[in-house]
C-alpha positions in Angstrom: -33.9 14.5 -1.4 -36.2 14.6 1.6 -33.8 17.0 3.4 -33.7 19.3 0.4 -37.5 19.5 0.2 -37.8 20.2 4.0 -35.1 22.9 3.7 -36.7 24.4 0.6 -40.1 24.4 2.4 -38.6 26.3 5.4 -36.9 28.8 3.1 -40.1 29.4 1.1 -42.1 29.8 4.3 -39.8 32.4 5.7 -39.5 34.2 2.4 -43.3 34.4 2.1 -43.7 35.7 5.7 -41.0 38.3 5.2 -42.4 39.4 1.9 -45.9 39.7 3.3 -44.6 41.5 6.4 -42.5 44.0 4.5 -45.4 44.8 2.1 -47.9 45.0 4.9 -45.7 47.5 6.7 -45.2 49.6 3.6 -49.0 49.7 3.0 -49.7 50.5 6.6 -47.2 53.4 6.5 -49.0 54.7 3.3 -52.4 54.2 5.0 -53.5 51.4 2.7 -54.4 47.7 3.3 -53.8 44.4 1.5 -56.5 42.7 -0.5 -56.9 39.0 -1.0 -55.3 39.0 -4.4 -52.2 40.7 -3.1 -51.9 38.2 -0.3 -52.2 35.3 -2.7 -49.5 36.7 -5.0 -47.1 37.3 -2.1 -47.5 33.6 -1.2 -47.6 32.2 -4.7 -44.5 34.0 -6.0 -42.1 32.7 -3.3 -43.7 29.3 -3.7 -43.1 29.2 -7.4 -39.6 30.8 -7.3 -38.0 30.3 -3.9 -39.0 26.7 -3.4 -37.5 25.2 -6.5 -34.4 27.4 -6.4 -33.8 26.7 -2.7 -34.4 22.9 -3.2 -32.0 22.8 -6.2 -29.2 24.8 -4.3 -29.5 22.7 -1.2 -29.3 19.5 -3.2 -26.3 20.8 -5.1 -24.6 21.8 -1.9 -25.1 18.3 -0.5 -23.7 16.7 -3.6 -20.7 19.0 -3.4 -20.2 18.1 0.3 -20.4 14.4 -0.4 -18.0 14.8 -3.3 -15.6 16.7 -1.0 -15.9 13.9 1.7 -15.2 11.3 -0.9 -12.2 13.3 -2.3 -10.9 13.7 1.3 -11.2 10.0 2.0 -9.5 9.2 -1.3 -6.7 11.6 -0.6 -6.2 10.0 2.9 -6.2 6.5 1.3 -3.7 7.6 -1.4 -1.4 9.2 1.2 -1.5 6.0 3.3 -0.8 3.9 0.2 2.1 6.2 -0.7 3.5 5.7 2.8 3.2 1.9 2.6 4.8 1.9 -0.9 7.6 4.2 0.3 8.2 1.9 3.4 8.1 -1.2 1.2 10.7 0.3 -1.2 13.1 0.7 1.8 13.0 -3.0 2.6 14.5 -6.1 1.0 11.7 -8.3 -0.4 13.3 -11.6 0.7 14.2 -10.9 4.3 12.2 -7.9 5.2 15.3 -6.1 6.5 16.3 -2.7 5.2 17.7 -2.9 1.7 21.3 -1.7 1.0 20.4 1.9 0.0 18.0 2.5 2.9 20.4 0.9 5.4 23.3 3.1 4.3 21.2 6.2 4.5 20.0 5.3 7.9 23.5 4.6 9.2 24.9 7.9 7.9 22.0 9.7 9.4 22.7 8.0 12.8 26.4 8.8 12.5 25.6 12.5 11.9 23.6 12.6 15.1 25.0 10.1 17.6 28.4 9.1 19.0 29.7 6.5 19.3 28.1 3.6 17.3 29.0 0.1 16.2 28.8 -1.3 12.7 28.7 -5.1 12.3 29.3 -6.6 8.9 27.7 -10.1 9.0 28.4 -12.7 6.3 26.9 -16.2 6.1 29.5 -18.9 6.1 29.8 -21.4 3.3 26.7 -20.1 1.7 27.7 -21.2 -1.8 27.8 -24.8 -0.5 24.2 -24.5 0.7 23.1 -23.2 -2.7 25.1 -25.9 -4.6 23.9 -28.8 -2.3 20.2 -27.8 -1.8 19.4 -25.3 -4.5 18.8 -21.5 -4.5 15.3 -21.7 -3.0 16.8 -23.4 0.0 19.5 -20.8 0.1 16.9 -18.1 0.1 15.2 -19.8 3.1 18.6 -19.9 4.9 19.0 -16.1 4.4 15.5 -15.6 5.8 16.5 -17.7 8.8 19.6 -15.7 9.4 17.7 -12.5 9.1 15.3 -13.7 11.8 18.3 -14.6 13.9 19.6 -11.1 13.7 16.2 -9.7 14.7 16.1 -12.0 17.7 19.5 -11.0 18.9 19.2 -7.3 18.4 16.9 -4.6 19.8 14.0 -3.3 17.8 15.6 0.1 17.2 19.0 -1.3 16.0 19.4 -0.9 12.3 19.4 -4.2 10.4 19.9 -4.5 6.6 20.7 -6.8 3.8 23.7 -5.4 1.9 23.5 -8.0 -0.9 23.9 -11.7 -1.5 24.6 -13.4 1.9 25.9 -10.2 3.5 24.1 -8.2 6.2 24.8 -5.0 8.1 23.9 -4.0 11.7 24.3 -0.6 13.3 23.9 -0.1 17.0 23.7 3.5 18.2 25.6 4.4 21.3 27.6 1.2 21.5 31.1 1.2 23.0 33.8 -1.2 22.0 32.9 -3.5 24.8 29.2 -3.4 24.1 29.8 -4.0 20.4 31.8 -7.1 21.2 29.0 -8.5 23.4 26.3 -7.7 20.8 28.3 -9.2 18.0 28.9 -12.4 20.0 25.2 -12.6 20.8 24.4 -12.2 17.2 26.8 -14.9 16.1 25.5 -17.3 18.7 21.8 -16.6 17.8 22.5 -17.6 14.2 24.5 -20.7 15.3 21.5 -21.9 17.4 19.1 -21.8 14.4 17.7 -25.1 13.5 17.7 -25.3 9.7 16.2 -28.3 8.0 16.4 -28.0 4.2 13.6 -30.3 3.0 14.3 -34.1 3.3 18.1 -33.6 3.4 18.4 -33.5 7.2 19.6 -30.5 9.2 22.2 -28.1 8.0 24.4 -25.8 10.1 24.1 -22.0 9.7 26.9 -19.8 11.0 28.1 -16.3 10.3 31.4 -14.4 10.5 31.3 -10.9 11.8 33.7 -7.9 11.3 33.1 -5.0 13.6 33.9 -1.3 13.3 33.2 1.4 15.9 32.3 4.8 14.6 32.7 8.3 16.0 30.2 11.0 15.2 30.4 12.0 11.5 31.8 8.7 10.3 30.9 7.8 6.7 29.5 4.4 5.7 32.3 3.6 3.3 34.9 4.1 6.1 32.9 1.8 8.4 32.5 -0.8 5.6 36.2 -0.8 4.8 37.2 -1.3 8.5 34.6 -4.0 9.1 35.4 -5.8 5.8 39.0 -6.2 6.8 38.0 -7.8 10.1 35.4 -10.0 8.3 38.1 -11.3 6.0 40.2 -12.1 9.1 37.3 -14.0 10.6 36.9 -16.0 7.5 40.6 -16.8 7.3 40.7 -17.9 10.9 38.0 -20.6 10.4 34.7 -18.7 10.2 31.9 -18.6 12.8 33.9 -15.9 14.5 33.7 -12.2 15.5 36.8 -10.0 15.0 36.9 -6.7 16.8 39.0 -3.7 16.2 41.9 -3.1 18.5 41.4 -0.6 21.4 41.5 2.9 20.0 40.9 1.8 16.4 37.8 3.8 15.6 36.5 5.0 12.3 36.2 8.8 12.3 
């Protein structure tokens, strides 16, 4: 309010000065002079008209500016919230890893850009037994532990997702067959080393079986999944807690 009054006062002052100056110049040209009444009127009229109008306009402009600032801030907050919600929608609520849909999209995007890459299909061993012995809440905690094990064994930029149930997916861009083998073994070992103590029941062993597929540029996820699933089944049939790699030259294209 104070700023509006000051602004209106300045506008009114300049309006009165300009009005008096213009009229004085006109009278001088015509050879006349201003009397006291004329001077008073040329001061009074701007005071009665310019001051309230200017004060009102300035106040309205400030209100509009504040409303615009508030709207801009609200828009930024809404945009940030939208980004947070979009990011949250891409992740599995339990483990914090990418959910199935987001993981598949990310893998196919990587396959379209990079060559080669390695896909690891990771499945928790004897998970039904954990659920049956200790309950589903304990089973959920076991999945979270395995997810943390994957994160510890892998790089930050490696794709990690929960595909459903006790099944996880990993994709490492640029990995060769030899590199994929080393990464898969490191991942298996990281889970094996997890200390899992389900309540008062003592410790329980967590292990995973891993089937690996190596992809060329342009490979589709369903192809990678099919290849890796065959090797995962072999790892399970051979005793679990095992990594099964493709034979040299066996690459999903």
